[in-house]
Biotite code that builds the C-alpha atoms (Angstrom):
import biotite.structure as struc

atoms = struc.array([
    struc.Atom([25.872, -2.488, 21.703], chain_id="A", res_id=1, res_name="MET", atom_name="CA", element="C"),
    struc.Atom([23.416, -4.372, 19.511], chain_id="A", res_id=2, res_name="LEU", atom_name="CA", element="C"),
    struc.Atom([19.816, -3.323, 19.678], chain_id="A", res_id=3, res_name="SER", atom_name="CA", element="C"),
    struc.Atom([17.026, -5.852, 19.578], chain_id="A", res_id=4, res_name="LYS", atom_name="CA", element="C"),
    struc.Atom([15.173, -5.951, 16.284], chain_id="A", res_id=5, res_name="PRO", atom_name="CA", element="C"),
    struc.Atom([11.666, -4.543, 16.543], chain_id="A", res_id=6, res_name="ARG", atom_name="CA", element="C"),
    struc.Atom([8.719, -6.700, 15.609], chain_id="A", res_id=7, res_name="MET", atom_name="CA", element="C"),
    struc.Atom([6.492, -5.349, 12.882], chain_id="A", res_id=8, res_name="SER", atom_name="CA", element="C"),
    struc.Atom([2.866, -4.630, 13.687], chain_id="A", res_id=9, res_name="ARG", atom_name="CA", element="C"),
    struc.Atom([1.879, -7.551, 11.451], chain_id="A", res_id=10, res_name="VAL", atom_name="CA", element="C"),
    struc.Atom([4.165, -9.904, 13.388], chain_id="A", res_id=11, res_name="ALA", atom_name="CA", element="C"),
    struc.Atom([2.746, -8.702, 16.721], chain_id="A", res_id=12, res_name="VAL", atom_name="CA", element="C"),
    struc.Atom([-0.862, -9.118, 15.585], chain_id="A", res_id=13, res_name="VAL", atom_name="CA", element="C"),
    struc.Atom([-0.195, -12.516, 14.003], chain_id="A", res_id=14, res_name="GLN", atom_name="CA", element="C"),
    struc.Atom([1.610, -13.817, 17.103], chain_id="A", res_id=15, res_name="LYS", atom_name="CA", element="C"),
    struc.Atom([-1.336, -12.800, 19.294], chain_id="A", res_id=16, res_name="ILE", atom_name="CA", element="C"),
    struc.Atom([-3.822, -14.413, 16.889], chain_id="A", res_id=17, res_name="ILE", atom_name="CA", element="C"),
    struc.Atom([-1.783, -17.619, 16.785], chain_id="A", res_id=18, res_name="ASP", atom_name="CA", element="C"),
    struc.Atom([-1.153, -17.808, 20.535], chain_id="A", res_id=19, res_name="ASN", atom_name="CA", element="C"),
    struc.Atom([-4.812, -17.177, 21.389], chain_id="A", res_id=20, res_name="LYS", atom_name="CA", element="C"),
    struc.Atom([-6.103, -19.419, 18.582], chain_id="A", res_id=21, res_name="LYS", atom_name="CA", element="C"),
    struc.Atom([-8.291, -16.446, 17.706], chain_id="A", res_id=22, res_name="ALA", atom_name="CA", element="C"),
    struc.Atom([-11.226, -16.893, 15.343], chain_id="A", res_id=23, res_name="LYS", atom_name="CA", element="C"),
    struc.Atom([-12.299, -13.278, 14.664], chain_id="A", res_id=24, res_name="MET", atom_name="CA", element="C"),
    struc.Atom([-10.078, -10.318, 13.769], chain_id="A", res_id=25, res_name="TYR", atom_name="CA", element="C"),
    struc.Atom([-11.199, -6.716, 13.325], chain_id="A", res_id=26, res_name="LEU", atom_name="CA", element="C"),
    struc.Atom([-8.980, -4.001, 11.878], chain_id="A", res_id=27, res_name="GLU", atom_name="CA", element="C"),
    struc.Atom([-10.060, -0.369, 12.020], chain_id="A", res_id=28, res_name="ILE", atom_name="CA", element="C"),
    struc.Atom([-8.112, 1.847, 9.645], chain_id="A", res_id=29, res_name="GLY", atom_name="CA", element="C"),
    struc.Atom([-7.157, -0.546, 6.852], chain_id="A", res_id=30, res_name="VAL", atom_name="CA", element="C"),
    struc.Atom([-6.470, 2.067, 4.146], chain_id="A", res_id=31, res_name="LEU", atom_name="CA", element="C"),
    struc.Atom([-4.105, 0.318, 1.651], chain_id="A", res_id=32, res_name="ALA", atom_name="CA", element="C"),
    struc.Atom([-4.246, -3.036, 3.439], chain_id="A", res_id=33, res_name="GLY", atom_name="CA", element="C"),
    struc.Atom([-0.533, -3.223, 4.267], chain_id="A", res_id=34, res_name="ASP", atom_name="CA", element="C"),
    struc.Atom([-1.199, -5.007, 7.561], chain_id="A", res_id=35, res_name="ALA", atom_name="CA", element="C"),
    struc.Atom([-4.686, -6.362, 6.893], chain_id="A", res_id=36, res_name="PHE", atom_name="CA", element="C"),
    struc.Atom([-3.829, -8.440, 3.823], chain_id="A", res_id=37, res_name="LEU", atom_name="CA", element="C"),
    struc.Atom([-0.871, -10.099, 5.577], chain_id="A", res_id=38, res_name="ARG", atom_name="CA", element="C"),
    struc.Atom([-2.824, -11.252, 8.659], chain_id="A", res_id=39, res_name="ILE", atom_name="CA", element="C"),
    struc.Atom([-3.665, -14.958, 8.518], chain_id="A", res_id=40, res_name="LYS", atom_name="CA", element="C"),
    struc.Atom([-7.047, -15.710, 10.021], chain_id="A", res_id=41, res_name="ILE", atom_name="CA", element="C"),
    struc.Atom([-10.227, -16.915, 8.330], chain_id="A", res_id=42, res_name="LYS", atom_name="CA", element="C"),
    struc.Atom([-12.672, -14.402, 9.837], chain_id="A", res_id=43, res_name="ASN", atom_name="CA", element="C"),
    struc.Atom([-11.227, -10.970, 9.157], chain_id="A", res_id=44, res_name="LYS", atom_name="CA", element="C"),
    struc.Atom([-13.169, -7.715, 8.988], chain_id="A", res_id=45, res_name="TRP", atom_name="CA", element="C"),
    struc.Atom([-11.656, -4.462, 7.756], chain_id="A", res_id=46, res_name="GLY", atom_name="CA", element="C"),
    struc.Atom([-13.209, -1.056, 8.398], chain_id="A", res_id=47, res_name="VAL", atom_name="CA", element="C"),
    struc.Atom([-12.203, 2.101, 6.558], chain_id="A", res_id=48, res_name="ASP", atom_name="CA", element="C"),
    struc.Atom([-14.163, 4.919, 4.910], chain_id="A", res_id=49, res_name="PRO", atom_name="CA", element="C"),
    struc.Atom([-11.427, 5.350, 2.266], chain_id="A", res_id=50, res_name="HIS", atom_name="CA", element="C"),
    struc.Atom([-9.994, 1.992, 1.228], chain_id="A", res_id=51, res_name="PHE", atom_name="CA", element="C"),
    struc.Atom([-7.082, 2.449, -1.166], chain_id="A", res_id=52, res_name="THR", atom_name="CA", element="C"),
    struc.Atom([-6.218, -1.216, -1.741], chain_id="A", res_id=53, res_name="ILE", atom_name="CA", element="C"),
    struc.Atom([-5.276, -1.552, -5.394], chain_id="A", res_id=54, res_name="GLU", atom_name="CA", element="C"),
    struc.Atom([-7.185, -4.355, -7.148], chain_id="A", res_id=55, res_name="PRO", atom_name="CA", element="C"),
    struc.Atom([-3.980, -6.078, -8.310], chain_id="A", res_id=56, res_name="PHE", atom_name="CA", element="C"),
    struc.Atom([-2.573, -5.965, -4.769], chain_id="A", res_id=57, res_name="LYS", atom_name="CA", element="C"),
    struc.Atom([-5.753, -7.553, -3.407], chain_id="A", res_id=58, res_name="LYS", atom_name="CA", element="C"),
    struc.Atom([-5.621, -10.223, -6.132], chain_id="A", res_id=59, res_name="PHE", atom_name="CA", element="C"),
    struc.Atom([-1.909, -10.932, -5.470], chain_id="A", res_id=60, res_name="ARG", atom_name="CA", element="C"),
    struc.Atom([-2.595, -11.378, -1.755], chain_id="A", res_id=61, res_name="TYR", atom_name="CA", element="C"),
    struc.Atom([-5.225, -14.040, -2.448], chain_id="A", res_id=62, res_name="TYR", atom_name="CA", element="C"),
    struc.Atom([-2.280, -16.226, -3.478], chain_id="A", res_id=63, res_name="PHE", atom_name="CA", element="C"),
    struc.Atom([0.123, -15.061, -0.761], chain_id="A", res_id=64, res_name="LYS", atom_name="CA", element="C"),
    struc.Atom([-2.510, -15.490, 1.940], chain_id="A", res_id=65, res_name="ASN", atom_name="CA", element="C"),
    struc.Atom([-5.483, -17.681, 0.922], chain_id="A", res_id=66, res_name="PRO", atom_name="CA", element="C"),
    struc.Atom([-7.386, -16.574, 4.056], chain_id="A", res_id=67, res_name="PHE", atom_name="CA", element="C"),
    struc.Atom([-8.007, -13.274, 2.210], chain_id="A", res_id=68, res_name="ASN", atom_name="CA", element="C"),
    struc.Atom([-10.735, -14.982, 0.188], chain_id="A", res_id=69, res_name="ILE", atom_name="CA", element="C"),
    struc.Atom([-12.943, -14.710, 3.295], chain_id="A", res_id=70, res_name="PHE", atom_name="CA", element="C"),
    struc.Atom([-12.195, -11.028, 4.070], chain_id="A", res_id=71, res_name="ASN", atom_name="CA", element="C"),
    struc.Atom([-15.086, -8.691, 4.661], chain_id="A", res_id=72, res_name="GLU", atom_name="CA", element="C"),
    struc.Atom([-14.646, -5.007, 3.927], chain_id="A", res_id=73, res_name="TYR", atom_name="CA", element="C"),
    struc.Atom([-16.806, -2.312, 5.509], chain_id="A", res_id=74, res_name="PHE", atom_name="CA", element="C"),
    struc.Atom([-16.447, 0.910, 3.556], chain_id="A", res_id=75, res_name="ASN", atom_name="CA", element="C"),
    struc.Atom([-17.560, 3.258, 6.333], chain_id="A", res_id=76, res_name="MET", atom_name="CA", element="C"),
    struc.Atom([-16.209, 5.035, 9.391], chain_id="A", res_id=77, res_name="ASP", atom_name="CA", element="C"),
    struc.Atom([-15.869, 3.001, 12.566], chain_id="A", res_id=78, res_name="SER", atom_name="CA", element="C"),
    struc.Atom([-18.761, 4.741, 14.355], chain_id="A", res_id=79, res_name="ASP", atom_name="CA", element="C"),
    struc.Atom([-21.112, 3.747, 11.544], chain_id="A", res_id=80, res_name="THR", atom_name="CA", element="C"),
    struc.Atom([-19.699, 0.215, 11.515], chain_id="A", res_id=81, res_name="PHE", atom_name="CA", element="C"),
    struc.Atom([-20.311, -0.290, 15.237], chain_id="A", res_id=82, res_name="PHE", atom_name="CA", element="C"),
    struc.Atom([-23.809, 1.163, 14.881], chain_id="A", res_id=83, res_name="ASP", atom_name="CA", element="C"),
    struc.Atom([-24.869, -0.813, 11.778], chain_id="A", res_id=84, res_name="LYS", atom_name="CA", element="C"),
    struc.Atom([-23.195, -4.154, 12.546], chain_id="A", res_id=85, res_name="GLU", atom_name="CA", element="C"),
    struc.Atom([-24.364, -4.695, 16.147], chain_id="A", res_id=86, res_name="LYS", atom_name="CA", element="C"),
    struc.Atom([-26.085, -8.006, 15.366], chain_id="A", res_id=87, res_name="VAL", atom_name="CA", element="C"),
    struc.Atom([-23.072, -9.492, 13.563], chain_id="A", res_id=88, res_name="ARG", atom_name="CA", element="C"),
    struc.Atom([-20.669, -8.193, 16.204], chain_id="A", res_id=89, res_name="LEU", atom_name="CA", element="C"),
    struc.Atom([-22.788, -9.713, 18.965], chain_id="A", res_id=90, res_name="THR", atom_name="CA", element="C"),
    struc.Atom([-23.023, -13.045, 17.111], chain_id="A", res_id=91, res_name="ARG", atom_name="CA", element="C"),
    struc.Atom([-19.295, -13.355, 16.340], chain_id="A", res_id=92, res_name="HIS", atom_name="CA", element="C"),
    struc.Atom([-17.611, -11.171, 18.933], chain_id="A", res_id=93, res_name="GLY", atom_name="CA", element="C"),
    struc.Atom([-14.049, -9.956, 18.509], chain_id="A", res_id=94, res_name="ILE", atom_name="CA", element="C"),
    struc.Atom([-11.002, -11.973, 19.539], chain_id="A", res_id=95, res_name="ASP", atom_name="CA", element="C"),
    struc.Atom([-8.367, -9.516, 18.323], chain_id="A", res_id=96, res_name="VAL", atom_name="CA", element="C"),
    struc.Atom([-8.924, -5.893, 17.313], chain_id="A", res_id=97, res_name="ALA", atom_name="CA", element="C"),
    struc.Atom([-6.258, -3.701, 15.735], chain_id="A", res_id=98, res_name="PHE", atom_name="CA", element="C"),
    struc.Atom([-7.106, -0.004, 15.982], chain_id="A", res_id=99, res_name="ILE", atom_name="CA", element="C"),
    struc.Atom([-5.263, 2.246, 13.550], chain_id="A", res_id=100, res_name="ASP", atom_name="CA", element="C"),
    struc.Atom([-7.948, 4.718, 12.523], chain_id="A", res_id=101, res_name="GLY", atom_name="CA", element="C"),
    struc.Atom([-7.983, 8.514, 12.643], chain_id="A", res_id=102, res_name="LEU", atom_name="CA", element="C"),
    struc.Atom([-5.018, 8.815, 15.045], chain_id="A", res_id=103, res_name="HIS", atom_name="CA", element="C"),
    struc.Atom([-6.825, 11.152, 17.404], chain_id="A", res_id=104, res_name="THR", atom_name="CA", element="C"),
    struc.Atom([-7.206, 10.485, 21.100], chain_id="A", res_id=105, res_name="PHE", atom_name="CA", element="C"),
    struc.Atom([-10.984, 10.982, 21.019], chain_id="A", res_id=106, res_name="ALA", atom_name="CA", element="C"),
    struc.Atom([-11.636, 8.630, 18.089], chain_id="A", res_id=107, res_name="GLN", atom_name="CA", element="C"),
    struc.Atom([-9.158, 6.001, 19.277], chain_id="A", res_id=108, res_name="SER", atom_name="CA", element="C"),
    struc.Atom([-10.822, 6.004, 22.698], chain_id="A", res_id=109, res_name="LEU", atom_name="CA", element="C"),
    struc.Atom([-14.238, 5.650, 21.041], chain_id="A", res_id=110, res_name="LYS", atom_name="CA", element="C"),
    struc.Atom([-12.964, 2.730, 18.916], chain_id="A", res_id=111, res_name="ASP", atom_name="CA", element="C"),
    struc.Atom([-11.568, 1.014, 22.014], chain_id="A", res_id=112, res_name="VAL", atom_name="CA", element="C"),
    struc.Atom([-14.814, 1.530, 23.945], chain_id="A", res_id=113, res_name="GLU", atom_name="CA", element="C"),
    struc.Atom([-16.878, 0.194, 21.032], chain_id="A", res_id=114, res_name="ASN", atom_name="CA", element="C"),
    struc.Atom([-14.558, -2.799, 20.582], chain_id="A", res_id=115, res_name="SER", atom_name="CA", element="C"),
    struc.Atom([-14.771, -3.612, 24.290], chain_id="A", res_id=116, res_name="LEU", atom_name="CA", element="C"),
    struc.Atom([-18.550, -4.042, 23.963], chain_id="A", res_id=117, res_name="LYS", atom_name="CA", element="C"),
    struc.Atom([-17.996, -7.006, 21.617], chain_id="A", res_id=118, res_name="TYR", atom_name="CA", element="C"),
    struc.Atom([-14.648, -8.330, 22.831], chain_id="A", res_id=119, res_name="LEU", atom_name="CA", element="C"),
    struc.Atom([-14.769, -12.048, 23.556], chain_id="A", res_id=120, res_name="ASN", atom_name="CA", element="C"),
    struc.Atom([-13.464, -13.373, 26.854], chain_id="A", res_id=121, res_name="LYS", atom_name="CA", element="C"),
    struc.Atom([-9.656, -13.083, 26.839], chain_id="A", res_id=122, res_name="ASP", atom_name="CA", element="C"),
    struc.Atom([-9.834, -10.927, 23.692], chain_id="A", res_id=123, res_name="GLY", atom_name="CA", element="C"),
    struc.Atom([-7.095, -8.431, 22.881], chain_id="A", res_id=124, res_name="VAL", atom_name="CA", element="C"),
    struc.Atom([-7.184, -4.864, 21.581], chain_id="A", res_id=125, res_name="ILE", atom_name="CA", element="C"),
    struc.Atom([-4.019, -3.534, 19.943], chain_id="A", res_id=126, res_name="ILE", atom_name="CA", element="C"),
    struc.Atom([-3.721, 0.205, 19.401], chain_id="A", res_id=127, res_name="ILE", atom_name="CA", element="C"),
    struc.Atom([-1.266, 1.530, 16.824], chain_id="A", res_id=128, res_name="HIS", atom_name="CA", element="C"),
    struc.Atom([0.426, 4.943, 16.861], chain_id="A", res_id=129, res_name="ASP", atom_name="CA", element="C"),
    struc.Atom([0.127, 5.554, 20.606], chain_id="A", res_id=130, res_name="CYS", atom_name="CA", element="C"),
    struc.Atom([3.645, 6.924, 20.842], chain_id="A", res_id=131, res_name="ASN", atom_name="CA", element="C"),
    struc.Atom([4.499, 8.451, 17.460], chain_id="A", res_id=132, res_name="PRO", atom_name="CA", element="C"),
    struc.Atom([8.203, 8.487, 16.628], chain_id="A", res_id=133, res_name="LEU", atom_name="CA", element="C"),
    struc.Atom([7.990, 11.894, 14.960], chain_id="A", res_id=134, res_name="SER", atom_name="CA", element="C"),
    struc.Atom([5.819, 14.998, 14.812], chain_id="A", res_id=135, res_name="GLU", atom_name="CA", element="C"),
    struc.Atom([4.697, 14.017, 11.303], chain_id="A", res_id=136, res_name="ALA", atom_name="CA", element="C"),
    struc.Atom([3.536, 10.617, 12.558], chain_id="A", res_id=137, res_name="ALA", atom_name="CA", element="C"),
    struc.Atom([1.394, 12.350, 15.189], chain_id="A", res_id=138, res_name="ALA", atom_name="CA", element="C"),
    struc.Atom([-0.729, 14.226, 12.649], chain_id="A", res_id=139, res_name="ILE", atom_name="CA", element="C"),
    struc.Atom([-4.300, 12.866, 12.725], chain_id="A", res_id=140, res_name="PRO", atom_name="CA", element="C"),
    struc.Atom([-5.673, 11.207, 9.606], chain_id="A", res_id=141, res_name="ALA", atom_name="CA", element="C"),
    struc.Atom([-8.302, 13.179, 7.750], chain_id="A", res_id=142, res_name="GLU", atom_name="CA", element="C"),
    struc.Atom([-11.822, 12.353, 8.829], chain_id="A", res_id=143, res_name="SER", atom_name="CA", element="C"),
    struc.Atom([-14.533, 11.491, 6.336], chain_id="A", res_id=144, res_name="ILE", atom_name="CA", element="C"),
    struc.Atom([-16.094, 14.929, 6.922], chain_id="A", res_id=145, res_name="ASP", atom_name="CA", element="C"),
    struc.Atom([-12.904, 16.745, 5.924], chain_id="A", res_id=146, res_name="GLU", atom_name="CA", element="C"),
    struc.Atom([-12.387, 14.918, 2.635], chain_id="A", res_id=147, res_name="VAL", atom_name="CA", element="C"),
])
């Protein structure tokens, strides 16, 4: 029996953005930018207290995805982002949010609740790592306080 191929997280996010004609994308937990840099949308905000995107990778993705020229990076934890960027969030709202932060129930719930405050009508929140495929995948990311 043939199994259906699984869609990548980038493909899922991009399909939602395209179908909704979304204007504003927020990604919490960008880290190395593996998903973030591939997403094609002009208004794209990335939040992570420990970005590890290599400069050459970022430069290369300007050519692969010209929308990356407009990216905004917030080098802070998501709680700080939602606290400090209230005015901008209210002005722009969020059409699609991808939550892939600390991988703990408490923080993921907090990120969803904060995103809901600014979610535009018919907006979508996508949560990654809800059903980890292995015990190793279920280990929470280190918080900024533990580093």
